[in-house]
N, C-alpha and C positions, 0 to 999 in steps of 0.2 A: 528492451533488455531488462530482465529482472528475475526474481525467484519464482518463475511461473511453472517450473517443472515439478513443483511439490504442492501438496495439499496444505495450504496455509491461507486462512481467511483474508488477511490484509493484503498479501501479495496478489491474490487472485482478484481482489477488488481494484488494486492498482492497475492491473491489466485491463479490466473491463472499463474502468473510468477513463484511462488514457486512450483507449480505442475510441471511446465516445467523443472525446475532444478532437483527436487527430483525424477521424474519419470525415470531418467536415471539410477537410482540405484534400487536394489531389495527390494523395500519398498512398502507395501500396504498402500496407502494414504487415510485418512479419513478427510474430512473437518468438523471442529467443531467450535462452537461458544457458548457463555453463554446460549443462548436460541436457540432451534431448528427452522429451517425454511424449508418450502417445495419448496423453489426456486422461481424464477421470470423470466421475460423475459430477464433481465440483466444477470442472472446467473441460468440457468436451473439446476435442481438437488437438492438433499436433503442435507441440512446441519444439522448435528446431534448436540444435546445438549452436551456440553463438559463432564459434570459429568456422564451422562448416558452412553455416548460412552466410557469413560475411564473405567467405571465399567464393561461394557460388553466386551470390546476388550483388556484391559490391554496393553495399548500402551507402546512400548519400547522407543519410541522417541516422545516428544511433541515439535513441532516447532511453536513458536510464531512469527508472522511476521507483521511488520508495524503498523503504527498509533501512536497516542499519548496515550500510554497505562498507563502512570504513575498515573495520577490523576483521572481516571475514576472509578466510583462506580458501583455496581450492579444495583442500582436504575437508574443511567444514561444509562446503557446498555439496561435496560428494556424500558425506555422511548424512546430510539432511534429505537428500533427494534420491539416493540409489534404492533399488529394490532390495528386499531381504536377501535374496539369493546372491546378487552381485556384491552386496556389502559383506556377507559371510565369506564369500570367495576371496575378497581382497583382504579380509582380516587374517586369513591364513598365510598371507605373504609376509616377507620381511619388510621392514620399514622402507628401505630403498626400492624394493620391487613394487610395493604398494604405490609409492609415489610415481614410479614410471608408468604403472598401469593406469592410474588416474589421469596422468598427462596424456596418455594414448586416447583415453575415452573423451576427454574434453578438448584437447588441442591447446590447452593453456599451460604455460610454464608453471612450475611449482611456486614461484614467487609472485605470480600475477594476482591481481585482485579480481575474483570471479564475477562480481556484479558491478565492477567499475572498470570497464576495459579501456586500455590505453590506445588511442587511435593510431599512434605511430608503431604499435606492436606488429601490425599486419600490413603488408603492401597494399592489400585491397581496401583498407580503411584509412590510409595515409591522408587522403583528401576529404574524409568524411567529417561531418559536423557532429559534435557530441553535445547533447543537452542532458544535464543531470538535474532531475526535478524531485523535490519533496523527499530528501534523504536525510539520514542521520549519519554523521561522520565522526562523532566523538571518540569512537574506538581507534581512530588513527593514532591518537596520542600514545597508545600502548604498543604500537608497532615499532620494530627495529630493523635496521639493515636494509636489504634489497627490497623486501616487501613494502616497507614504508616509502622508499623512493619510488616504487612502481605506482603506488596510490597517489602520491603527490604529483608525479609527472602526468598521470591520467587527468587529475583535476586541473593542472595547468593547461592541458590541451583542450579543455572544455570551452565551448562558446558561451554557455549559460549554466549557472549553478544556483539552485534554490535548496536551502536546508530548512529543517522543520523545528529545530530547537536551538536555544541560546548556546549550549555547549559546543555544538557544531559550528555555529557562527563565530564563536570566539576562536576556535581552531583556525578557521579560514582567515580571520583577521590577523592572527599570528603569522600565517603564511603569506600575507599580503595578496590574497586572492579575492577578486571581486565576486560578489554573490548577493543574493537577497535572502532574508529570513521571512518565511511565510508558514502558515499552518499546513498541516498534512493535507495532501490532495483530497483525501477521502472526506474531509470536513465539507467539501463542496457538494457532496451527494444530496444534502438538504435542498439544494436549488433545483435538482432535476428529478428527485424520486420521493413520492409519498407512499407509504405502505398501504397495501390493500387490506380490507377487513377491519373488524372491530378491535378496539384496544383490548389487551389482555393484562391489565394492571394487577391482576391477582397472581401473576407469575413473577418469581424472582429467578433470574438467570445467574448461575454460578459457574465460573470457568477458572481453572487453575492449571498452570503449566506443570507438566509431569515432574520435572526436576524439583520444583518447589513443593509440590504435594508429597513427593517421595521423601524429601528432606524433612519436612515438618511432621510427616507421619499421617497415613490415611485415617487411622483411628482417632488421632488427635484432631484432625480437621473435621471429621464427622461429629466429634463431641462439641466442637465450637458451633457448628450449624444446629445441632440438636438442642443446644442450650440457649439459643437466641430467642428472646421474647418477641422481637419484631418479626422474625421469619415464621413464627407460628401463624401469622395472618396471610402467608403466601403458600402457593404451590412452588416448591423449589425444583428447578429444572437444571440439570447439568448441561453445559453448553461446550461444544468443541470448537476451538478456533483453528483447528488443523490437526490432521493425523500424521503429518510428516515426522520422521524420527527427530526427537529432541523437542517436540512441541507438546501437544496434549495426548493423553493415553486413555482410550476407552477401557482398557483392562483395569487401570487404577480407578476409573470412574465406577466400574462395576463393584470393585472392592469397597469403594466409598458408599455405594448404595446399600450394600449388605451391612456395613458397620453402622450407618446412620439408622437403619431400620431397627437394629438391635438396641441402639442407645436412645431411641425416641419412642419406645413403646408402640412399635408397628407403623409409624409414619414412613412414607416412602419418598425417595427422590426419583423424579422422572428423568429421562434422557432425551435431549433434543433430537428431533428427526430431520432438522433442516440440513440440507446438503450443499446446495449451490450458494454462492456468496450473497445474492440478492435476497434469497429466503432467510438467510441468517441476519441480514440487515433488518428485514421486516420483523423478525422475531425480537430482536433487541429493541427496535423502535416502539413496539407495541407493549413491551413489558413494563412492570411496575418498579423494577429494581434490577440494576446490573452490578455484579461483583466479579472481578477478574484480574488477571495478569496480562490480558491481551490489550495492546495499545489501541488496536482498531475497534475492539469492543468498547473501550473508554471513549474513543472518538465518535463512534456511532451513537452511543448513549448520550453524549454531550450534544451532538448535532440535533437530536430529537427531544432534548430536555427530559431525559429519563434519569431519575435519581441513581447515583452510581458511587461505587467504591473501587478505587484502583489499588490493587494489592502491591506488595513490595517488589518492585522491579525497576532498575535504574532508568531505562528508557521512558517508562511512564512518568517517573519523577521529573526527568529532564524536560519532557514535553509539557506536562501539566504546569510546572513552574514558569515555563516560557510564556504560556498563554493564559496565565492567571486562572487555572482550574478552580472552580468554586466548590467542588465536592472533595471528600477525603481521598488523598492519593499517597502512595508509599506506605500503605498500611500493613503492618505485620499481622500474620494470622491470629496471634493471641489478642490483638486489639480489634478484630473484625467486628464484633458485636456492638461495641461503642461507636465504631465508624458508621455502621448501618443505621443506628439511631440518629446520628448526626445527619446523614444523607436524607433520611426520610423526614426528619424533623424540619429540615431546611429545603424541602423539595421544591419550593418556589424560588429558591435563590438563583438557580441557573437561568430561569425564565426572566426574572426581573433584571438580571445583569445585561440582557440583550446581546450576549456574546455569540450565540449560535449562528445567527445570520451574518454577523460581522465577520466571524472566522471563515464562514463558507465563502463570502465574497472575496476575502483576502486569498484563500486557497485557489479560487477560480482565477483571480488576477495573476497569480504566480504561474499557473498553467498557460495562460494567454501570453505572458511575457516570454515563456519558454518557446512557444510556437512562433511568436514574432521574431525572436532571435534566430530560430532555425531557418525560417523562410524569408528573412530579411524584409519584413513589413512591420508596420506599427500596430500596436494593440488597438488603436482607434480604427485601423483598417479592418482588423478582424471583427470588431463590433459592427462596422459598416456592412461587411459581408453577411453577417448574421441577420441584420435588419433587412437587407435586400432579399434574403431567402424567405424571411417571414412575410414580407410584403408580397412576394411572388405567390405564396400559398393562399393568401386571402383575397388577392385582387381579382375582380371579375372582368376588368378591362385589359385584355391581353395586349393590345397595341400600345396602350399607355404604359403598361408594365415593361414591355420590351424597350421602350424609349428610356424609361427610368434606369433600367439595368444597364443599357448601353452607356448612358451618361456616367453612372457610378463606376463602371468598369474602366472607362477612359480616364477617370480621375484616379483610379487605384493603380492601374498598370504602370505608369511612370515611376511610382514609388518603389517598385519591385526591382531589386538588384539583378544583375546579369549572372544567374547561376542556373544549374540544371533544375533544381527544385523550383526556382522562380519562374522559369519558362513553363513548367507544368502548371503553376498557379495561373499565369497569364492565359494559357490555352484553355484551362478549365473555366475561367471567368468568361472568356469570349464565347466558348461553346454554350455555356448556360445562357448567355445573352442572346445569341443568334437563334437558338432552338427553343428557348424558354422551357427548359426541362421542368 
């Protein structure tokens, strides 16, 4: 469950990475969101509406992953994910009619938290396990009334909660809710993915959320880029972290291109052609500089030790301060050029800190703990299963391997509690043992 119905770089990475972890276990995985989606170039495939999917499939496990889920309303989710036609149609309605229409489309009450479902809200999920992994919750502090109570009740019904920043952890401590504080799940991509192709350290990627670019002024931002001494050594490429409403705007980027050309004696800004999440990861990882408001742009650049500047956005500041970000964060556009000089001047700082691999391991551990809580086995058992699979792939002695697998599965199965998911895990282990898939 997540914001998988819209084109947003970080949310789509959350889905692909969570699938990668969960598919190692005997689980049938369904991607769901508050509103259904037929897919896109960025993420082919159908994303089901959460309520309808839960009623039809009776999920044993609901896994919420990523994003600032605390303060978002159903109205917010609709605004960010709906088509232009449907959005315009609903804008013509009165406020009360619009709320009724959105409730009809989602199946969620107006006070529900769209990305943090309450298991007791539906008869079909009353006995479901809820895992909340790698989220930001600091927005809950601003909630009032029924919406706040819905979010808190949802969190109290969760089996496992992992948050990604200190502000969210402080909130849960105030609510006396058990949780862990761990880096964002996407930090762990360093452990599983190395970009293809040669480095492109002559490219500086620049990304700015539409609302910030609009507020600061396109011409003003173009002037900042054109006046930068450091950026004269780079090809500047505009990067989109997502085209969903309220995110980045290609229209504003095109205006920025024209204004920059006028103010820089004919120099040009190129526009990134990366569409799917992994292509975007590769583009950031191979670049020579990252500048942006995207949290996951910051996270990917830190994972691959790319010099970076995090522009002024509270969730970037919350995350960066929590994990001792070594490069400039919370930078106002007016201060961008001095921040770029700092980032490039100290480009070895992130590498010598040794934080990239450490944060990746911590993020991986958080995901493993969530899986362990969901299927009632220990993290060490998860690691044992992975070692068994690795041994199976490289061993040439099939009879010896079968014996080892049988011994390992016998040791593991008694640790699994008596639940529907646990039975599936037992069966899967035994089938792998008997037939040596």
